[in-house]
C-alpha positions in Angstrom: -9.5 -13.3 2.3 -7.5 -15.3 4.2 -8.6 -18.5 6.9 -7.1 -16.2 9.7 -8.5 -12.9 8.6 -12.3 -14.4 8.8 -11.5 -16.2 11.8 -10.4 -12.8 13.4 -13.3 -11.2 11.6 -15.7 -13.8 13.3 -13.9 -13.9 16.8 -14.1 -9.8 16.6 -17.6 -9.2 15.9 -18.6 -11.9 18.6 -16.5 -9.3 21.2 -18.4 -6.6 19.5 -21.8 -8.4 20.6 -19.9 -8.4 24.2 -19.2 -5.1 24.0 -23.2 -3.8 23.2 -24.3 -6.4 25.9 -21.9 -4.2 29.1 -22.7 -0.8 27.2 -26.3 -1.5 27.5 -25.9 -3.0 31.7 -23.7 0.1 31.3 -20.4 -1.3 32.0 -18.6 0.9 30.7 -15.4 -0.2 31.1 -15.8 -3.7 30.0 -17.8 -2.4 27.3 -14.6 -0.5 25.8 -12.4 -3.0 26.9 -14.2 -5.8 24.7 -14.6 -2.9 21.9 -10.5 -2.7 21.8 -10.1 -6.1 22.1 -12.0 -6.9 19.1 -10.3 -4.1 17.3 -7.2 -5.1 18.0 -7.4 -8.9 17.8 -8.4 -8.1 13.9 -5.6 -6.0 13.3 -3.3 -8.5 14.0 -4.9 -10.8 12.1 -4.5 -8.7 8.5 -0.6 -7.6 10.0 -0.2 -11.3 9.8 -1.6 -11.4 5.9 0.6 -9.0 5.0 -2.9 -6.3 4.9 -0.8 -3.2 6.4 -3.3 -0.3 5.5 -6.6 -2.0 7.0 -4.3 -3.3 9.8 -3.4 -0.1 11.0 -6.9 1.7 10.3 -8.5 -1.6 13.1 -5.3 -0.7 15.1 -6.0 2.9 15.4 -9.7 2.0 16.3 -8.6 -0.4 19.6 -5.6 2.6 20.4 -8.6 5.4 20.4 -10.6 3.4 22.5 -7.3 2.2 24.8 -6.2 5.4 25.7 -10.1 6.8 26.2 -10.2 3.8 28.8 -7.2 2.9 30.1 -4.4 5.0 29.1 -1.2 3.6 31.3 -1.9 -0.1 30.3 0.1 -2.4 28.8 -2.5 -3.3 26.6 -2.2 0.0 25.5 1.8 0.2 24.8 1.1 -3.4 23.5 -1.4 -1.7 20.6 1.0 1.1 20.1 4.0 -1.8 19.2 1.7 -3.5 16.7 0.2 0.2 15.3 4.4 1.7 14.9 5.3 -1.8 13.7 2.4 -1.6 10.2 2.5 2.0 10.4 7.0 1.3 10.0 6.3 -1.2 7.0 4.3 0.3 5.2 6.4 2.8 5.1 9.3 1.0 4.6 7.4 -0.5 1.0 6.5 3.0 0.2 10.0 4.2 0.6 11.3 1.3 -1.5 8.8 2.2 -5.0 10.1 6.0 -4.0 13.6 5.3 -4.2 13.5 2.7 -7.8 11.2 5.6 -8.9 13.6 8.2 -8.6 16.8 6.6 -9.1 14.6 5.6 -12.7 13.7 8.9 -13.3 17.5 10.8 -12.5 18.8 8.5 -14.5 16.8 9.3 -17.1 17.0 13.3 -17.2 21.3 12.7 -16.8 20.8 10.8 -20.6 18.8 13.4 -21.6 21.1 16.0 -20.4 24.0 14.5 -22.0 22.2 13.9 -25.2 21.7 17.5 -25.2 24.9 18.3 -24.1 26.4 16.6 -27.0 23.8 17.9 -29.9 25.3 21.8 -28.2 28.4 20.7 -28.7 27.8 19.7 -32.6 25.9 22.4 -33.5 28.8 24.8 -31.9 31.5 22.5 -33.5 29.2 23.2 -37.2 28.6 27.3 -36.7 32.3 28.3 -35.7 33.9 26.1 -38.5 32.9 28.5 -41.3 33.7 31.8 -39.2 37.1 31.1 -38.7 37.4 30.1 -42.6 35.7 33.2 -43.3 38.1 35.4 -41.9 40.2 35.5 -44.1 38.3 35.3 -47.4 35.8 38.3 -46.8 37.1 40.6 -43.2 34.5 43.2 -43.4 31.5 41.1 -43.1 32.8 38.3 -41.1 33.9 40.7 -38.7 30.2 42.0 -38.0 29.1 38.4 -37.5 31.5 37.1 -34.9 30.4 40.7 -33.1 26.9 38.8 -33.1 28.4 35.3 -31.9 30.5 36.6 -29.2 28.0 39.1 -28.4 28.3 42.2 -25.9 30.9 42.5 -23.2 29.1 40.9 -20.2 29.2 37.7 -22.2 32.1 35.2 -21.7 35.0 35.0 -22.9 35.3 31.0 -22.9 34.9 29.2 -25.6 30.9 28.1 -26.8 32.2 24.3 -26.2 33.7 25.1 -22.5 30.5 27.1 -22.0 28.2 24.0 -23.4 30.2 22.1 -21.1 29.9 24.4 -17.8 26.1 24.7 -18.7 26.0 20.7 -18.3 28.1 19.9 -14.9 25.9 22.9 -13.7 22.8 21.1 -15.0 23.6 17.8 -13.4 24.6 19.5 -9.9 21.1 21.3 -10.1 19.6 18.1 -10.7 21.8 16.3 -8.1 20.4 18.8 -5.3 16.7 18.1 -6.8 16.3 14.7 -6.5 18.4 14.6 -2.8 15.8 17.4 -1.9 13.6 14.6 -3.0 14.6 11.6 -1.1 15.1 13.9 2.3 12.1 12.5 4.2 12.9 9.0 3.6 16.0 9.6 5.3 16.4 8.4 9.0 17.9 11.3 11.1 17.5 12.5 14.5 13.6 13.3 15.3 13.2 16.5 16.6 13.9 17.0 20.5 10.7 19.0 20.6 9.1 16.1 19.8 10.4 13.7 22.1 9.2 13.1 26.1 11.6 14.4 28.3 12.0 11.4 30.5 12.0 8.5 27.8 13.5 10.5 24.8 11.4 9.3 22.4 8.9 10.0 20.0 5.6 11.5 21.8 2.7 9.1 21.4 0.1 10.2 23.8 1.5 13.7 25.5 0.0 15.5 27.9 0.6 18.8 29.6 0.7 19.9 33.3 0.3 23.0 34.7 3.9 24.1 34.5 3.5 24.0 30.9 5.9 20.9 30.3 4.7 17.9 28.4 5.4 14.5 28.8 4.5 10.9 27.3 0.8 10.2 29.1 1.7 6.4 30.4 5.5 8.3 31.6 4.1 10.9 33.4 1.3 8.5 35.4 3.7 5.6 36.3 5.9 8.5 37.9 3.2 10.3 39.9 2.2 6.8 41.1 5.5 5.3 41.8 7.8 8.3 42.7 5.8 10.7 43.8 2.9 13.5 43.3 5.4 16.3 41.6 5.9 17.5 38.3 9.2 15.8 37.3 11.4 19.1 35.8 9.9 21.8 37.8 9.5 19.8 40.6 6.3 21.5 41.8 3.0 19.4 43.2 1.3 17.6 40.6 -1.7 15.0 40.7 -3.0 12.9 37.7 -6.3 14.8 37.8 -4.4 18.3 36.7 -2.9 16.6 33.7 -4.7 17.3 30.2 -4.2 16.1 26.4 -1.7 17.8 24.7 -3.5 18.7 21.3 -1.2 20.7 19.4 1.8 18.5 19.8 0.1 15.5 19.0 -1.1 16.8 16.2 2.7 18.1 15.6 4.2 14.7 16.3 1.6 13.0 13.6 2.5 15.0 10.5 5.8 14.7 11.1 5.4 11.0 11.2 3.4 10.9 8.2 5.9 12.9 6.5 8.8 10.3 8.2 7.0 6.7 8.2 10.7 5.5 9.8 9.8 7.6 13.0 7.3 4.7 13.7 9.9 2.3 14.0 10.9 1.1 18.0 12.9 -1.4 17.7 
């Protein structure tokens, strides 16, 4: 364990103890702040020491506590930024490994396909040579063998070598399509509109829904209600913060998307 992480753990324990004291005194807001800061501090230390998986766990706890206590504060935004950074870095490292593994596997498959094609071409050359020679020597017998070799009317009239080469290129094309599909989740694209806030145009972090059925980013909507007016930004119908509720279905959909497309965590 690095000195920075060890020091952060000690400070985190002190903050948790303070949180316990506040909780016993029923100072719930202060308790949440202390617990949040404890997890956040430890998460930052782990992030700096490149222990991304553990950093993510601590930052997620801090974010959950922060949203439960003061969802619209700068602290929650700050925690989200650090969590997104950790998640993105974790994805980036994994993507590099996956890309290298897919490249090596694709090259191996291409080599095996080429070797198989060359083997089939060699066999075809060996098999067709005696047939041409025997046509002159024993016409009746070879006529039967030639029919068996060429097949029925539905088979291709192309020479065997051309058929083998054609099949080889088809396999290469299929292989490319398979690996292209396998690597698709790691290629950044536009995030689907339905997963983005209509105001910020960014992917949802803490989605909430209004009585009108419109989903917004919580902090952005609360700021609108506080600074602009008590109405729904899209429908313009009267709205107050107590009528806003979490959109859990959207939150799950966003998380599922982020789990498969870690590049979407990038915020810079």
